[in-house]
C-alpha positions in Angstrom: -26.1 237.0 -127.9 -23.7 234.3 -129.2 -24.8 230.7 -129.0 -26.0 230.4 -125.5 -29.2 228.5 -126.4 -28.2 226.3 -129.4 -25.8 223.4 -129.0 -24.6 220.9 -131.7 -28.2 219.8 -132.3 -30.7 222.5 -131.4 -31.6 223.5 -127.9 -31.4 220.8 -125.2 -31.5 220.5 -121.4 -33.4 219.4 -118.4 -37.1 219.9 -118.7 -38.5 222.9 -116.7 -34.9 224.2 -116.2 -33.5 227.0 -118.3 -33.3 226.9 -121.3 -35.9 224.1 -121.6 -38.8 225.9 -120.0 -42.3 226.5 -121.4 -41.7 230.2 -121.5 -38.5 229.8 -123.4 -40.1 227.4 -125.9 -42.8 229.9 -126.5 -40.2 232.6 -127.2 -38.2 230.3 -129.4 -41.3 229.4 -131.3 -42.1 233.1 -131.9 -38.6 233.8 -132.9 -38.5 230.9 -135.4 -41.9 231.9 -136.7 -40.7 235.5 -137.3 -37.5 234.3 -138.9 -39.3 232.1 -141.4 -42.1 234.7 -142.1 -39.7 237.4 -143.2 -41.1 237.0 -146.8 -44.5 238.6 -146.9 -47.5 236.9 -148.4 -48.3 233.2 -149.0 -49.2 230.4 -146.5 -46.6 229.7 -143.9 -46.4 226.3 -142.2 -44.4 224.5 -139.6 -44.4 220.7 -139.0 -43.9 219.6 -135.4 -43.1 216.0 -134.3 -42.1 214.7 -130.8 -40.9 211.6 -129.0 -42.6 210.0 -126.0 -41.4 212.2 -123.1 -44.0 213.5 -120.8 -42.6 217.0 -121.2 -43.2 216.8 -124.9 -46.9 217.9 -124.4 -45.7 221.1 -122.6 -43.2 222.0 -125.3 -45.5 221.1 -128.2 -48.2 223.5 -126.8 -45.7 226.3 -126.0 -44.0 226.1 -129.4 -47.5 226.1 -131.1 -48.5 229.2 -129.2 -45.3 231.0 -130.1 -45.4 230.0 -133.8 -49.1 230.8 -134.3 -48.7 234.2 -132.6 -46.4 235.2 -135.5 -48.9 233.9 -138.1 -47.4 230.4 -138.7 -49.8 227.5 -139.3 -48.8 224.5 -137.3 -49.1 220.8 -138.4 -48.8 218.4 -135.4 -47.6 214.9 -136.2 -47.5 213.6 -132.7 -44.9 210.9 -131.8 -42.8 210.2 -134.9 -39.1 209.5 -135.5 -36.9 212.6 -136.1 -36.2 211.6 -139.7 -39.9 211.7 -140.3 -39.9 215.4 -139.6 -37.0 215.9 -142.0 -38.9 214.1 -144.7 -42.3 215.6 -144.2 -41.2 219.2 -143.9 -40.6 219.5 -147.7 -43.3 217.0 -148.5 -45.9 219.2 -146.8 -44.4 222.4 -148.3 -43.6 223.7 -144.8 -41.2 226.5 -144.1 -39.9 224.8 -141.0 -39.8 221.5 -139.2 -39.4 221.0 -135.5 -38.7 217.8 -133.5 -39.2 217.9 -129.8 -36.7 215.3 -128.5 -33.5 214.8 -126.5 -32.6 211.8 -128.5 -30.7 209.2 -126.4 -30.8 211.4 -123.2 -32.8 210.4 -120.1 -36.5 211.2 -119.8 -35.9 214.2 -117.6 -34.2 216.0 -120.6 -35.8 217.3 -123.7 -34.8 219.3 -126.7 -35.9 221.3 -129.8 -34.4 220.4 -133.2 -35.0 222.5 -136.3 -35.2 221.6 -140.0 -35.3 224.1 -142.9 -37.8 223.9 -145.8 -35.5 221.5 -147.6 -35.7 219.0 -144.7 -32.1 219.5 -143.6 -31.1 220.8 -140.2 -30.6 224.5 -139.9 -27.1 226.0 -140.4 -25.2 227.6 -137.5 -25.9 231.0 -139.1 -29.7 230.5 -139.1 -29.7 229.3 -135.5 -27.7 232.3 -134.5 -30.3 234.6 -136.1 -33.1 232.9 -134.4 -31.3 233.1 -131.1 -30.8 236.8 -131.6 -34.5 237.2 -132.2 -35.2 235.3 -128.9 -33.1 237.9 -127.1 -34.7 240.9 -128.9 -38.2 239.7 -128.7 -40.6 239.7 -131.7 -43.7 241.6 -132.6 -46.7 239.3 -132.7 -48.9 239.2 -135.8 -52.1 241.2 -136.0 -55.1 239.5 -134.6 -56.5 238.7 -138.0 -53.2 237.0 -139.1 -52.8 234.5 -136.1 -52.0 231.0 -137.3 -53.9 227.8 -136.9 -52.9 224.4 -135.5 -54.0 221.1 -137.0 -53.4 217.4 -136.1 -52.0 215.2 -138.9 -53.2 211.8 -138.1 -51.5 209.8 -140.8 -47.9 211.2 -140.5 -46.3 208.1 -139.3 -48.0 206.0 -142.0 -46.6 208.3 -144.7 -43.2 207.9 -143.1 -43.5 204.1 -143.0 -44.2 203.9 -146.7 -41.2 206.1 -147.4 -39.0 203.9 -145.3 -40.2 200.7 -147.1 -39.6 202.3 -150.5 -35.8 202.4 -149.8 -35.7 198.6 -150.1 -38.4 198.0 -152.8 -37.6 194.4 -153.8 -36.8 192.9 -150.4 -38.9 190.5 -148.4 -38.0 189.4 -144.9 -40.0 186.2 -144.9 -38.4 183.6 -142.6 -36.3 186.2 -140.6 -36.8 186.7 -136.9 -35.9 190.2 -135.8 -35.7 191.7 -132.3 -36.5 195.4 -132.4 -35.8 197.6 -129.4 -37.5 200.9 -129.8 -36.2 202.4 -126.5 -39.8 203.3 -125.5 -39.4 206.1 -127.9 -40.7 207.7 -131.0 -40.6 204.6 -133.2 -42.4 202.3 -130.8 -45.2 201.7 -133.4 -43.5 202.6 -136.6 -40.5 200.2 -136.5 -42.3 197.0 -135.5 -45.0 197.7 -138.1 -42.5 198.3 -140.9 -40.6 195.0 -140.2 -43.9 193.1 -139.9 -45.2 194.5 -143.2 -42.0 193.4 -144.9 -42.5 189.8 -143.7 -40.3 189.5 -140.6 -41.2 187.6 -137.5 -41.0 190.5 -135.0 -40.0 190.4 -131.3 -40.7 193.9 -130.0 -38.9 195.5 -127.0 -39.2 199.0 -125.6 -42.7 199.5 -127.1 -44.6 200.6 -123.9 -43.7 204.2 -123.4 -45.2 205.8 -120.2 -43.6 209.3 -120.6 -40.7 208.5 -118.3 -39.1 205.3 -119.5 -37.6 206.4 -122.8 -34.0 205.1 -123.1 -34.3 203.5 -119.7 -32.2 200.4 -119.7 -33.0 199.9 -123.4 -32.3 201.2 -126.8 -29.1 201.9 -128.7 -27.1 203.1 -125.7 -28.1 200.0 -123.5 -28.4 197.0 -125.8 -27.9 194.3 -123.2 -31.5 193.1 -122.8 -31.9 193.2 -126.6 -28.8 191.1 -127.0 -30.0 188.5 -124.5 -33.4 188.5 -126.2 -31.8 187.8 -129.6 -30.0 184.7 -128.2 -33.0 183.5 -126.2 -35.4 183.7 -129.2 -32.9 182.4 -131.8 -33.3 185.6 -133.7 -31.4 186.4 -136.9 -30.8 190.1 -136.0 -31.4 192.6 -133.2 -32.0 196.3 -134.0 -31.7 198.9 -131.2 -32.9 202.4 -131.9 -32.6 205.4 -129.6 -35.4 207.6 -128.3 -36.0 209.5 -131.5 -34.9 206.7 -133.8 -32.3 208.6 -135.8 -29.6 206.1 -134.7 -29.2 202.3 -134.7 -27.0 199.7 -133.1 -27.2 196.1 -134.5 -26.9 192.8 -132.7 -25.9 189.6 -134.6 -27.4 186.1 -133.9 -24.7 185.4 -131.3 -25.6 188.5 -129.2 -22.6 190.5 -130.4 -23.1 194.2 -130.8 -22.0 196.0 -133.9 -21.7 199.8 -134.0 -22.2 202.4 -136.7 -18.7 202.0 -138.0 -19.2 198.4 -138.9 -22.5 199.2 -140.6 -20.9 202.0 -142.6 -18.1 199.8 -143.6 -20.5 197.2 -145.1 -22.7 199.8 -146.8 -19.7 201.8 -148.3 -18.1 198.6 -149.6 -21.4 197.3 -151.1 -22.4 200.7 -152.6 -19.0 201.1 -154.1 -19.3 197.6 -155.8 -22.7 198.7 -157.2 -21.3 202.1 -158.4 -23.6 203.9 -156.0 -21.0 205.4 -153.6 -20.5 209.0 -154.8 -16.8 209.7 -155.5 -15.8 206.6 -153.5 -16.1 208.6 -150.3 -17.7 207.9 -146.9 -18.2 210.8 -144.5 -17.7 210.1 -140.7 -16.7 212.0 -137.7 -13.4 212.1 -135.8 -14.8 209.5 -133.4 -14.9 206.8 -136.0 -12.4 204.0 -135.5 -9.0 204.0 -137.3 -9.8 200.5 -138.4 -12.7 201.8 -140.5 -10.3 204.2 -142.3 -7.8 201.4 -142.9 -10.6 199.1 -144.2 -11.8 201.7 -146.7 -8.2 202.6 -147.8 -7.4 199.0 -148.6 -10.4 199.0 -151.1 -9.5 202.3 -152.7 -12.1 204.2 -150.8 -11.7 207.4 -148.8 -12.9 208.5 -145.4 -13.8 212.2 -145.0 -13.8 213.2 -141.3 -15.9 215.9 -139.7 -16.5 217.3 -136.3 -18.9 215.3 -134.0 -22.6 215.6 -134.7 -24.7 214.2 -137.6 -25.5 217.7 -138.8 -21.8 218.3 -139.5 -21.6 215.0 -141.4 -24.6 216.1 -143.5 -23.1 219.5 -144.1 -19.9 217.9 -145.4 -21.9 215.5 -147.5 -23.8 218.3 -149.2 -20.7 220.4 -149.8 -18.9 217.4 -151.4 -21.8 215.9 -153.2 -21.4 212.6 -151.2 -24.3 210.4 -150.4 -23.3 208.2 -147.5 -22.1 209.2 -144.0 -22.6 208.7 -140.3 -21.3 208.3 -136.8 -19.9 205.5 -134.8 -22.9 206.0 -132.4 -25.2 204.8 -135.1 -26.4 207.8 -137.0 -26.3 206.7 -140.6 -27.2 209.3 -143.3 -28.2 208.3 -146.8 -29.0 211.5 -148.7 -30.4 209.5 -151.6 -33.3 208.6 -149.2 -33.3 210.9 -146.2 -32.1 214.3 -144.9 -30.8 213.2 -141.5 -29.8 210.0 -139.7 -32.4 207.3 -139.9 -32.0 204.2 -137.7 -34.7 202.2 -139.3 -33.7 202.9 -142.9 -30.1 201.9 -142.0 -31.3 198.7 -140.4 -33.3 197.8 -143.5 -30.2 198.2 -145.6 -28.5 195.6 -143.4 -31.4 193.3 -143.6 -31.5 193.7 -147.4 -27.9 192.6 -147.6 -28.7 189.6 -145.4 -31.6 188.7 -147.7 -29.5 189.2 -150.8 -26.5 187.2 -149.7 -28.0 184.6 -147.4 -25.2 185.3 -145.0 -25.8 185.6 -141.2 -25.5 188.9 -139.4 -22.3 187.7 -137.7 -20.6 187.6 -141.1 -21.9 190.9 -142.4 -21.4 192.9 -139.1 -17.7 192.2 -138.7 -16.1 194.0 -141.6 -12.8 195.1 -140.0 -10.8 194.6 -136.8 -11.2 197.8 -134.7 -8.1 199.5 -133.3 -8.5 199.4 -129.5 -10.5 202.5 -128.6 -11.4 203.8 -125.1 -13.9 206.5 -124.4 -14.7 207.9 -120.9 -17.0 210.7 -120.0 -16.4 213.2 -117.2 -19.4 215.3 -115.9 -18.6 218.9 -115.0 -20.5 221.7 -113.4 -22.1 224.0 -116.0 -20.2 227.3 -116.2 -16.8 225.7 -115.5 -14.2 225.2 -118.2 -12.0 222.3 -117.2 -10.3 222.0 -120.6 -8.9 225.5 -120.1 -7.1 224.6 -117.0 -3.3 224.5 -117.5 -2.8 221.2 -115.7 -5.4 219.5 -118.0 -3.8 221.0 -121.1 -0.4 219.8 -120.0 -1.7 216.3 -119.3 -3.2 216.1 -122.8 0.1 217.2 -124.4 1.9 214.5 -122.4 -0.6 211.9 -123.6 -0.1 212.9 -127.2 3.7 212.7 -126.8 3.4 209.2 -125.2 1.4 208.0 -128.1 4.4 208.8 -130.3 2.4 208.3 -133.5 1.0 204.9 -132.4 -2.5 206.3 -132.0 -4.5 209.4 -131.4 -6.1 211.4 -128.6 -9.4 213.2 -128.9 -10.8 215.4 -126.1 -14.0 217.4 -126.6 -17.0 218.9 -124.8 -20.3 217.3 -125.5 -22.7 219.6 -127.4 -25.8 218.2 -125.6 -24.7 217.5 -122.0 -22.2 218.9 -119.5 -19.7 216.2 -120.3 -16.0 216.1 -121.3 -15.5 213.2 -123.6 -12.0 211.6 -123.4 -11.2 209.3 -126.2 -8.0 207.6 -127.5 -7.0 204.9 -129.9 -3.9 202.8 -129.7 -2.8 199.2 -130.6 -1.1 199.1 -127.1 -4.1 198.6 -124.8 -2.0 199.1 -121.7 -0.7 202.5 -122.9 -4.3 203.3 -124.0 -5.7 202.8 -120.5 -2.9 204.8 -118.9 -3.3 207.7 -121.2 -7.1 207.9 -120.9 -7.2 207.4 -117.2 -4.5 210.0 -116.7 -6.5 212.6 -118.6 -9.8 211.7 -116.9 -8.2 212.1 -113.5 -6.9 215.5 -114.3 -10.2 216.6 -115.8 -12.1 215.4 -112.8 -9.8 217.4 -110.6 -10.5 220.5 -112.6 -14.2 219.9 -113.0 
């Protein structure tokens, strides 16, 4: 069957349009249940969390039906951040964890993310086997072996305590923090954690209605949060995305800092404390060249991976490294979590502010980024604009024009029908020409 369902982070698409339909969710649930019930005997559990999209109710019920039909017992957490599912799957001795979310995508999209019994996202091989079972169909359990479903009311509180434990000696008394929860999964969790640690909290994006997740708010649209930081004289702004596995920071001047700047600070600090395994930070090919230069000047190494936090985590586990992430704000600390955790990462930054007494504007500007330009081109699903000869020729020409001054990175999004065109170069005029030229050619082909 190949990988027609699964992308770079589970199954994702527009709700009620293939593959994100209730019928398909039921079949995926049954297939996942059969895959994880291959070993006979014992109690088999699956933990399910979701964000605040209206369609989450539909997919939660459909997945539950499919899973229980194969004998899996389902533990429903309700709205929780994605990293909570990664943490609670092994904690509750579950065989499988599922997060229903389309992350930073608009409300009309949704997705299904899978975690194995160790709390880490499933491998490509495991996803391929589940996809094959979806195609083949699975035999349901005998009527006496049908699973049960149960609500877990204190899931988010367990997660909140775990998050606070990552900064055990830090108090945020006297700090004013703007927290934008994107009307998503952390709309209660994040403000409560910050308040419990002593911060004066200014909440944004904490009134989800099922349709306003990521709408003009959150990590992909931090403008309102930046304005709020300045208006309230806040010390820091924290912008999460819809499922709270990524974070963007805003300093007291309203300036936005991306994941690269946060990783630079954390890697440097951890290295000074002897906590950075093998002096290595793991990041994707999207991270700025300035980050690589910053680390190299301090005797540290940047290990690059393909785009997607799951590939960052896979590299970290292979190499035994404990810090990694993405420019978009996924920060992975395997000493504390199994996947990107926006709130945990923000607390690391706040802890450094508390420890040093320095303002966010000092700590969030660790290196001068090499000029980088990223543009997205939407294409019709089923088409393959990157295979068009004219597009390939334009890309080769762009690389030749760079002449070693920078780099060009062209890729398909694994979660949306987009071609991402990115380049880096010290010559900003050349940078714009190169990117615009490729974009024009891709648009013509798309």
